[in-house]
All heavy atoms as a GROMACS GRO file, in nm:
protein
  470
    1MET      N    1  10.092  11.071  14.659
    1MET     CA    2   9.958  11.118  14.698
    1MET      C    3   9.881  11.176  14.604
    1MET      O    4   9.920  11.259  14.515
    1MET     CB    5   9.985  11.206  14.827
    1MET     CG    6   9.858  11.259  14.886
    1MET     SD    7   9.879  11.356  15.031
    1MET     CE    8   9.783  11.285  15.154
    2VAL      N    9   9.749  11.155  14.598
    2VAL     CA   10   9.658  11.206  14.503
    2VAL      C   11   9.602  11.344  14.560
    2VAL      O   12   9.558  11.347  14.668
    2VAL     CB   13   9.544  11.104  14.471
    2VAL    CG1   14   9.443  11.171  14.381
    2VAL    CG2   15   9.596  10.978  14.427
    3HIS      N   16   9.606  11.439  14.476
    3HIS     CA   17   9.547  11.584  14.504
    3HIS      C   18   9.402  11.571  14.480
    3HIS      O   19   9.365  11.543  14.370
    3HIS     CB   20   9.623  11.682  14.428
    3HIS     CG   21   9.567  11.822  14.459
    3HIS    ND1   22   9.577  11.895  14.583
    3HIS    CD2   23   9.487  11.896  14.384
    3HIS    CE1   24   9.503  11.995  14.576
    3HIS    NE2   25   9.449  12.012  14.450
    4ARG      N   26   9.323  11.599  14.578
    4ARG     CA   27   9.177  11.601  14.568
    4ARG      C   28   9.122  11.728  14.601
    4ARG      O   29   9.143  11.770  14.723
    4ARG     CB   30   9.111  11.482  14.657
    4ARG     CG   31   9.154  11.353  14.614
    4ARG     CD   32   9.080  11.242  14.696
    4ARG     NE   33   9.094  11.118  14.630
    4ARG     CZ   34   9.175  11.033  14.689
    4ARG    NH1   35   9.249  11.052  14.793
    4ARG    NH2   36   9.204  10.912  14.633
    5ASP      N   37   9.059  11.796  14.506
    5ASP     CA   38   9.010  11.939  14.535
    5ASP      C   39   8.858  11.948  14.512
    5ASP      O   40   8.796  12.050  14.514
    5ASP     CB   41   9.084  12.044  14.470
    5ASP     CG   42   9.084  12.028  14.317
    5ASP    OD1   43   9.029  11.923  14.278
    5ASP    OD2   44   9.124  12.128  14.249
    6LYS      N   45   8.791  11.830  14.485
    6LYS     CA   46   8.656  11.831  14.439
    6LYS      C   47   8.574  11.760  14.560
    6LYS      O   48   8.631  11.670  14.616
    6LYS     CB   49   8.620  11.754  14.314
    6LYS     CG   50   8.699  11.808  14.195
    6LYS     CD   51   8.658  11.953  14.169
    6LYS     CE   52   8.738  11.999  14.048
    6LYS     NZ   53   8.748  12.141  14.043
    7ARG      N   54   8.462  11.806  14.593
    7ARG     CA   55   8.368  11.743  14.693
    7ARG      C   56   8.244  11.696  14.632
    7ARG      O   57   8.190  11.748  14.548
    7ARG     CB   58   8.338  11.852  14.795
    7ARG     CG   59   8.435  11.887  14.900
    7ARG     CD   60   8.387  11.978  14.998
    7ARG     NE   61   8.498  12.026  15.078
    7ARG     CZ   62   8.521  11.970  15.196
    7ARG    NH1   63   8.454  11.872  15.247
    7ARG    NH2   64   8.631  12.022  15.256
    8LEU      N   65   8.202  11.587  14.699
    8LEU     CA   66   8.076  11.526  14.671
    8LEU      C   67   7.984  11.546  14.787
    8LEU      O   68   8.027  11.492  14.902
    8LEU     CB   69   8.086  11.389  14.621
    8LEU     CG   70   7.949  11.317  14.599
    8LEU    CD1   71   7.873  11.372  14.487
    8LEU    CD2   72   7.972  11.178  14.577
    9HIS      N   73   7.881  11.610  14.788
    9HIS     CA   74   7.785  11.640  14.908
    9HIS      C   75   7.656  11.568  14.865
    9HIS      O   76   7.593  11.620  14.769
    9HIS     CB   77   7.780  11.782  14.951
    9HIS     CG   78   7.686  11.811  15.056
    9HIS    ND1   79   7.735  11.787  15.184
    9HIS    CD2   80   7.551  11.818  15.072
    9HIS    CE1   81   7.635  11.823  15.269
    9HIS    NE2   82   7.527  11.829  15.197
   10MET      N   83   7.613  11.475  14.946
   10MET     CA   84   7.485  11.413  14.916
   10MET      C   85   7.412  11.373  15.051
   10MET      O   86   7.487  11.339  15.145
   10MET     CB   87   7.496  11.297  14.821
   10MET     CG   88   7.581  11.185  14.866
   10MET     SD   89   7.603  11.057  14.740
   10MET     CE   90   7.444  10.980  14.715
   11LEU      N   91   7.280  11.370  15.038
   11LEU     CA   92   7.219  11.338  15.159
   11LEU      C   93   7.172  11.194  15.148
   11LEU      O   94   7.143  11.138  15.042
   11LEU     CB   95   7.083  11.423  15.172
   11LEU     CG   96   7.102  11.572  15.198
   11LEU    CD1   97   6.969  11.644  15.191
   11LEU    CD2   98   7.186  11.596  15.321
   12LEU      N   99   7.195  11.120  15.255
   12LEU     CA  100   7.150  10.981  15.255
   12LEU      C  101   7.055  10.955  15.371
   12LEU      O  102   7.062  11.018  15.464
   12LEU     CB  103   7.279  10.883  15.283
   12LEU     CG  104   7.404  10.894  15.182
   12LEU    CD1  105   7.520  10.817  15.236
   12LEU    CD2  106   7.359  10.857  15.054
   13SER      N  107   6.966  10.860  15.348
   13SER     CA  108   6.885  10.809  15.453
   13SER      C  109   6.971  10.742  15.559
   13SER      O  110   7.076  10.700  15.546
   13SER     CB  111   6.779  10.712  15.404
   13SER     OG  112   6.831  10.593  15.360
   14GLN      N  113   6.914  10.715  15.677
   14GLN     CA  114   6.982  10.648  15.784
   14GLN      C  115   7.023  10.507  15.741
   14GLN      O  116   7.135  10.461  15.765
   14GLN     CB  117   6.896  10.654  15.914
   14GLN     CG  118   6.965  10.570  16.035
   14GLN     CD  119   7.089  10.646  16.073
   14GLN    OE1  120   7.101  10.766  16.079
   14GLN    NE2  121   7.200  10.568  16.099
   15GLU      N  122   6.925  10.448  15.673
   15GLU     CA  123   6.947  10.312  15.612
   15GLU      C  124   7.062  10.307  15.508
   15GLU      O  125   7.143  10.218  15.520
   15GLU     CB  126   6.822  10.259  15.556
   15GLU     CG  127   6.836  10.112  15.504
   15GLU     CD  128   6.708  10.059  15.442
   15GLU    OE1  129   6.597  10.090  15.483
   15GLU    OE2  130   6.710   9.974  15.354
   16GLU      N  131   7.052  10.410  15.425
   16GLU     CA  132   7.172  10.408  15.322
   16GLU      C  133   7.303  10.432  15.391
   16GLU      O  134   7.404  10.374  15.354
   16GLU     CB  135   7.142  10.520  15.222
   16GLU     CG  136   7.027  10.500  15.139
   16GLU     CD  137   6.978  10.611  15.053
   16GLU    OE1  138   7.002  10.737  15.096
   16GLU    OE2  139   6.924  10.590  14.942
   17TRP      N  140   7.303  10.521  15.491
   17TRP     CA  141   7.438  10.552  15.561
   17TRP      C  142   7.481  10.435  15.630
   17TRP      O  143   7.596  10.396  15.627
   17TRP     CB  144   7.408  10.668  15.644
   17TRP     CG  145   7.540  10.704  15.736
   17TRP    CD1  146   7.561  10.692  15.871
   17TRP    CD2  147   7.662  10.743  15.682
   17TRP    NE1  148   7.687  10.724  15.904
   17TRP    CE2  149   7.747  10.757  15.802
   17TRP    CE3  150   7.711  10.768  15.559
   17TRP    CZ2  151   7.887  10.806  15.775
   17TRP    CZ3  152   7.845  10.820  15.538
   17TRP    CH2  153   7.932  10.835  15.655
   18GLN      N  154   7.396  10.355  15.698
   18GLN     CA  155   7.439  10.239  15.770
   18GLN      C  156   7.487  10.129  15.675
   18GLN      O  157   7.591  10.064  15.706
   18GLN     CB  158   7.326  10.182  15.856
   18GLN     CG  159   7.361  10.074  15.944
   18GLN     CD  160   7.460  10.115  16.044
   18GLN    OE1  161   7.445  10.211  16.120
   18GLN    NE2  162   7.577  10.044  16.050
   19THR      N  163   7.420  10.123  15.562
   19THR     CA  164   7.461  10.027  15.458
   19THR      C  165   7.605  10.061  15.418
   19THR      O  166   7.688   9.980  15.395
   19THR     CB  167   7.364  10.023  15.344
   19THR    OG1  168   7.238   9.981  15.389
   19THR    CG2  169   7.414   9.924  15.236
   20LEU      N  170   7.628  10.186  15.378
   20LEU     CA  171   7.764  10.232  15.335
   20LEU      C  172   7.868  10.202  15.447
   20LEU      O  173   7.973  10.155  15.402
   20LEU     CB  174   7.759  10.384  15.297
   20LEU     CG  175   7.894  10.436  15.264
   20LEU    CD1  176   7.957  10.366  15.133
   20LEU    CD2  177   7.874  10.592  15.225
   21GLN      N  178   7.833  10.232  15.557
   21GLN     CA  179   7.929  10.208  15.666
   21GLN      C  180   7.965  10.067  15.690
   21GLN      O  181   8.073  10.018  15.701
   21GLN     CB  182   7.874  10.262  15.803
   21GLN     CG  183   7.878  10.409  15.813
   21GLN     CD  184   7.836  10.461  15.940
   21GLN    OE1  185   7.733  10.429  15.990
   21GLN    NE2  186   7.922  10.539  16.009
   22ASP      N  187   7.856   9.980  15.679
   22ASP     CA  188   7.880   9.830  15.685
   22ASP      C  189   7.958   9.776  15.567
   22ASP      O  190   8.046   9.698  15.595
   22ASP     CB  191   7.732   9.760  15.683
   22ASP     CG  192   7.656   9.784  15.812
   22ASP    OD1  193   7.716   9.838  15.917
   22ASP    OD2  194   7.533   9.764  15.808
   23LEU      N  195   7.931   9.823  15.450
   23LEU     CA  196   8.006   9.778  15.326
   23LEU      C  197   8.152   9.820  15.349
   23LEU      O  198   8.253   9.745  15.304
   23LEU     CB  199   7.952   9.836  15.197
   23LEU     CG  200   7.803   9.782  15.165
   23LEU    CD1  201   7.749   9.869  15.052
   23LEU    CD2  202   7.827   9.637  15.115
   24ALA      N  203   8.180   9.937  15.383
   24ALA     CA  204   8.305   9.991  15.398
   24ALA      C  205   8.389   9.916  15.515
   24ALA      O  206   8.504   9.868  15.492
   24ALA     CB  207   8.308  10.135  15.433
   25GLU      N  208   8.318   9.890  15.621
   25GLU     CA  209   8.380   9.815  15.727
   25GLU      C  210   8.412   9.669  15.685
   25GLU      O  211   8.521   9.620  15.711
   25GLU     CB  212   8.287   9.810  15.847
   25GLU     CG  213   8.348   9.743  15.970
   25GLU     CD  214   8.263   9.759  16.084
   25GLU    OE1  215   8.183   9.858  16.115
   25GLU    OE2  216   8.261   9.656  16.171
   26ARG      N  217   8.323   9.617  15.612
   26ARG     CA  218   8.340   9.469  15.563
   26ARG      C  219   8.472   9.464  15.478
   26ARG      O  220   8.548   9.367  15.494
   26ARG     CB  221   8.224   9.439  15.472
   26ARG     CG  222   8.235   9.297  15.405
   26ARG     CD  223   8.143   9.281  15.302
   26ARG     NE  224   8.174   9.370  15.188
   26ARG     CZ  225   8.107   9.395  15.078
   26ARG    NH1  226   7.997   9.336  15.065
   26ARG    NH2  227   8.149   9.470  14.979
   27ASP      N  228   8.487   9.570  15.395
   27ASP     CA  229   8.607   9.583  15.305
   27ASP      C  230   8.731   9.632  15.376
   27ASP      O  231   8.842   9.650  15.316
   27ASP     CB  232   8.580   9.654  15.178
   27ASP     CG  233   8.466   9.578  15.102
   27ASP    OD1  234   8.454   9.468  15.118
   27ASP    OD2  235   8.412   9.649  15.000
   28GLY      N  236   8.715   9.683  15.501
   28GLY     CA  237   8.837   9.726  15.577
   28GLY      C  238   8.878   9.876  15.529
   28GLY      O  239   8.999   9.894  15.531
   29ILE      N  240   8.792   9.948  15.478
   29ILE     CA  241   8.828  10.081  15.417
   29ILE      C  242   8.714  10.185  15.475
   29ILE      O  243   8.621  10.152  15.534
   29ILE     CB  244   8.839  10.091  15.274
   29ILE    CG1  245   8.695  10.049  15.204
   29ILE    CG2  246   8.941  10.002  15.214
   29ILE    CD1  247   8.691  10.047  15.046
   30THR      N  248   8.743  10.311  15.448
   30THR     CA  249   8.654  10.412  15.490
   30THR      C  250   8.534  10.421  15.404
   30THR      O  251   8.550  10.386  15.276
   30THR     CB  252   8.728  10.555  15.499
   30THR    OG1  253   8.761  10.596  15.361
   30THR    CG2  254   8.852  10.552  15.588
   31PRO      N  255   8.430  10.476  15.432
   31PRO     CA  256   8.315  10.506  15.334
   31PRO      C  257   8.352  10.579  15.220
   31PRO      O  258   8.316  10.551  15.105
   31PRO     CB  259   8.215  10.582  15.425
   31PRO     CG  260   8.231  10.533  15.568
   31PRO     CD  261   8.381  10.515  15.581
   32SER      N  262   8.439  10.691  15.229
   32SER     CA  263   8.476  10.766  15.118
   32SER      C  264   8.564  10.675  15.016
   32SER      O  265   8.548  10.680  14.899
   32SER     CB  266   8.564  10.882  15.160
   32SER     OG  267   8.488  10.975  15.239
   33ASP      N  268   8.656  10.606  15.078
   33ASP     CA  269   8.731  10.513  14.995
   33ASP      C  270   8.659  10.402  14.914
   33ASP      O  271   8.678  10.370  14.809
   33ASP     CB  272   8.845  10.441  15.071
   33ASP     CG  273   8.962  10.531  15.092
   33ASP    OD1  274   8.982  10.631  15.035
   33ASP    OD2  275   9.035  10.501  15.193
   34TRP      N  276   8.543  10.362  14.992
   34TRP     CA  277   8.456  10.257  14.932
   34TRP      C  278   8.387  10.318  14.812
   34TRP      O  279   8.370  10.264  14.696
   34TRP     CB  280   8.347  10.219  15.035
   34TRP     CG  281   8.279  10.092  14.988
   34TRP    CD1  282   8.307   9.966  15.016
   34TRP    CD2  283   8.155  10.086  14.912
   34TRP    NE1  284   8.218   9.875  14.957
   34TRP    CE2  285   8.120   9.957  14.889
   34TRP    CE3  286   8.076  10.179  14.852
   34TRP    CZ2  287   8.011   9.911  14.818
   34TRP    CZ3  288   7.954  10.154  14.780
   34TRP    CH2  289   7.928  10.010  14.770
   35VAL      N  290   8.342  10.452  14.826
   35VAL     CA  291   8.274  10.507  14.703
   35VAL      C  292   8.384  10.540  14.592
   35VAL      O  293   8.350  10.503  14.483
   35VAL     CB  294   8.211  10.653  14.752
   35VAL    CG1  295   8.172  10.732  14.628
   35VAL    CG2  296   8.103  10.627  14.851
   36ARG      N  297   8.502  10.588  14.622
   36ARG     CA  298   8.602  10.593  14.522
   36ARG      C  299   8.625  10.466  14.456
   36ARG      O  300   8.654  10.471  14.328
   36ARG     CB  301   8.735  10.642  14.595
   36ARG     CG  302   8.730  10.784  14.631
   36ARG     CD  303   8.867  10.826  14.685
   36ARG     NE  304   8.853  10.962  14.727
   36ARG     CZ  305   8.846  11.002  14.859
   36ARG    NH1  306   8.864  10.901  14.949
   36ARG    NH2  307   8.843  11.122  14.908
   37LEU      N  308   8.636  10.358  14.524
   37LEU     CA  309   8.661  10.228  14.460
   37LEU      C  310   8.552  10.196  14.367
   37LEU      O  311   8.572  10.138  14.258
   37LEU     CB  312   8.673  10.122  14.573
   37LEU     CG  313   8.704   9.975  14.529
   37LEU    CD1  314   8.835   9.966  14.452
   37LEU    CD2  315   8.713   9.894  14.649
   38ARG      N  316   8.428  10.204  14.402
   38ARG     CA  317   8.313  10.177  14.310
   38ARG      C  318   8.325  10.261  14.180
   38ARG      O  319   8.291  10.222  14.082
   38ARG     CB  320   8.177  10.213  14.372
   38ARG     CG  321   8.153  10.127  14.508
   38ARG     CD  322   8.121   9.972  14.483
   38ARG     NE  323   8.247   9.896  14.476
   38ARG     CZ  324   8.320   9.851  14.584
   38ARG    NH1  325   8.292   9.897  14.700
   38ARG    NH2  326   8.414   9.772  14.567
   39ILE      N  327   8.370  10.388  14.202
   39ILE     CA  328   8.383  10.484  14.064
   39ILE      C  329   8.488  10.422  13.999
   39ILE      O  330   8.456  10.414  13.872
   39ILE     CB  331   8.417  10.630  14.118
   39ILE    CG1  332   8.294  10.690  14.188
   39ILE    CG2  333   8.471  10.711  13.994
   39ILE    CD1  334   8.327  10.830  14.248
   40ARG      N  335   8.603  10.384  14.045
   40ARG     CA  336   8.702  10.327  13.970
   40ARG      C  337   8.669  10.196  13.892
   40ARG      O  338   8.699  10.175  13.780
   40ARG     CB  339   8.833  10.297  14.058
   40ARG     CG  340   8.900  10.421  14.092
   40ARG     CD  341   9.033  10.387  14.167
   40ARG     NE  342   9.080  10.501  14.246
   40ARG     CZ  343   9.078  10.516  14.372
   40ARG    NH1  344   9.028  10.423  14.451
   40ARG    NH2  345   9.110  10.631  14.430
   41GLU      N  346   8.591  10.114  13.967
   41GLU     CA  347   8.546   9.988  13.906
   41GLU      C  348   8.448  10.008  13.801
   41GLU      O  349   8.456   9.943  13.685
   41GLU     CB  350   8.481   9.905  14.016
   41GLU     CG  351   8.572   9.842  14.119
   41GLU     CD  352   8.508   9.764  14.229
   41GLU    OE1  353   8.382   9.775  14.242
   41GLU    OE2  354   8.576   9.703  14.304
   42ALA      N  355   8.363  10.107  13.814
   42ALA     CA  356   8.256  10.137  13.699
   42ALA      C  357   8.329  10.195  13.584
   42ALA      O  358   8.294  10.175  13.472
   42ALA     CB  359   8.161  10.235  13.759
   43ALA      N  360   8.433  10.275  13.602
   43ALA     CA  361   8.490  10.346  13.492
   43ALA      C  362   8.587  10.247  13.427
   43ALA      O  363   8.608  10.256  13.297
   43ALA     CB  364   8.585  10.472  13.547
   44GLY      N  365   8.638  10.155  13.491
   44GLY     CA  366   8.722  10.050  13.411
   44GLY      C  367   8.870  10.119  13.404
   44GLY      O  368   8.890  10.236  13.400
   45PRO      N  369   8.971  10.024  13.403
   45PRO     CA  370   9.110  10.075  13.400
   45PRO      C  371   9.135  10.147  13.271
   45PRO      O  372   9.214  10.247  13.281
   45PRO     CB  373   9.188   9.936  13.408
   45PRO     CG  374   9.096   9.834  13.364
   45PRO     CD  375   8.960   9.875  13.404
   46ALA      N  376   9.082  10.121  13.161
   46ALA     CA  377   9.124  10.182  13.035
   46ALA      C  378   9.080  10.329  13.034
   46ALA      O  379   9.149  10.420  13.005
   46ALA     CB  380   9.052  10.115  12.917
   47ARG      N  381   8.960  10.361  13.100
   47ARG     CA  382   8.903  10.495  13.099
   47ARG      C  383   8.999  10.582  13.196
   47ARG      O  384   9.012  10.694  13.157
   47ARG     CB  385   8.765  10.496  13.141
   47ARG     CG  386   8.700  10.638  13.164
   47ARG     CD  387   8.553  10.628  13.184
   47ARG     NE  388   8.506  10.751  13.247
   47ARG     CZ  389   8.501  10.873  13.185
   47ARG    NH1  390   8.540  10.885  13.053
   47ARG    NH2  391   8.450  10.980  13.241
   48LEU      N  392   9.024  10.532  13.305
   48LEU     CA  393   9.099  10.613  13.393
   48LEU      C  394   9.249  10.630  13.350
   48LEU      O  395   9.312  10.735  13.377
   48LEU     CB  396   9.101  10.546  13.534
   48LEU     CG  397   8.968  10.553  13.602
   48LEU    CD1  398   8.963  10.467  13.738
   48LEU    CD2  399   8.923  10.699  13.633
   49SER      N  400   9.302  10.531  13.280
   49SER     CA  401   9.445  10.551  13.247
   49SER      C  402   9.460  10.639  13.116
   49SER      O  403   9.559  10.705  13.092
   49SER     CB  404   9.504  10.418  13.217
   49SER     OG  405   9.444  10.356  13.099
   50LYS      N  406   9.347  10.662  13.043
   50LYS     CA  407   9.355  10.741  12.915
   50LYS      C  408   9.316  10.888  12.944
   50LYS      O  409   9.322  10.968  12.858
   50LYS     CB  410   9.266  10.687  12.814
   50LYS     CG  411   9.324  10.552  12.757
   50LYS     CD  412   9.225  10.504  12.644
   50LYS     CE  413   9.283  10.376  12.597
   50LYS     NZ  414   9.190  10.310  12.490
   51ARG      N  415   9.269  10.912  13.053
   51ARG     CA  416   9.230  11.061  13.098
   51ARG      C  417   9.350  11.149  13.099
   51ARG      O  418   9.449  11.114  13.146
   51ARG     CB  419   9.159  11.064  13.227
   51ARG     CG  420   9.029  10.989  13.232
   51ARG     CD  421   8.966  11.009  13.369
   51ARG     NE  422   8.958  11.136  13.405
   51ARG     CZ  423   8.922  11.195  13.534
   51ARG    NH1  424   8.902  11.098  13.621
   51ARG    NH2  425   8.906  11.317  13.555
   52PRO      N  426   9.321  11.268  13.024
   52PRO     CA  427   9.442  11.361  13.033
   52PRO      C  428   9.462  11.412  13.161
   52PRO      O  429   9.377  11.424  13.247
   52PRO     CB  430   9.391  11.476  12.937
   52PRO     CG  431   9.246  11.460  12.935
   52PRO     CD  432   9.212  11.326  12.964
   53LYS      N  433   9.576  11.446  13.205
   53LYS     CA  434   9.613  11.509  13.325
   53LYS      C  435   9.556  11.655  13.329
   53LYS      O  436   9.571  11.722  13.231
   53LYS     CB  437   9.768  11.508  13.344
   53LYS     CG  438   9.814  11.372  13.349
   53LYS     CD  439   9.954  11.360  13.422
   53LYS     CE  440   9.993  11.218  13.420
   53LYS     NZ  441  10.068  11.177  13.525
   54PRO      N  442   9.500  11.692  13.440
   54PRO     CA  443   9.445  11.826  13.447
   54PRO      C  444   9.555  11.929  13.440
   54PRO      O  445   9.671  11.917  13.478
   54PRO     CB  446   9.385  11.831  13.593
   54PRO     CG  447   9.447  11.724  13.663
   54PRO     CD  448   9.493  11.628  13.563
   55ARG      N  449   9.522  12.036  13.378
   55ARG     CA  450   9.610  12.169  13.365
   55ARG      C  451   9.625  12.226  13.505
   55ARG      O  452   9.532  12.229  13.593
   55ARG     CB  453   9.554  12.253  13.277
   55ARG     CG  454   9.551  12.220  13.138
   55ARG     CD  455   9.501  12.337  13.042
   55ARG     NE  456   9.478  12.297  12.907
   55ARG     CZ  457   9.439  12.374  12.817
   55ARG    NH1  458   9.402  12.491  12.854
   55ARG    NH2  459   9.424  12.328  12.698
   56ARG      N  460   9.735  12.286  13.528
   56ARG     CA  461   9.762  12.364  13.653
   56ARG      C  462   9.788  12.494  13.632
   56ARG      O  463   9.834  12.543  13.536
   56ARG     CB  464   9.875  12.289  13.729
   56ARG     CG  465   9.834  12.156  13.769
   56ARG     CD  466   9.929  12.096  13.863
   56ARG     NE  467   9.886  11.968  13.900
   56ARG     CZ  468   9.936  11.892  13.990
   56ARG    NH1  469  10.050  11.926  14.051
   56ARG    NH2  470   9.891  11.779  14.024
   0.00000   0.00000   0.00000
């Protein structure tokens, strides 16, 4: 399981929110997972795999 301790808070218009919900439903995932997936796609596999692990 991935530990997530950061939040993203943003305001969306009704149209943007509906679009996000429709896209997520189309892909069979939650709106939050849809956004995470877009971040991973934009970053590319090399960037995410080379990131140092956070200190604890």
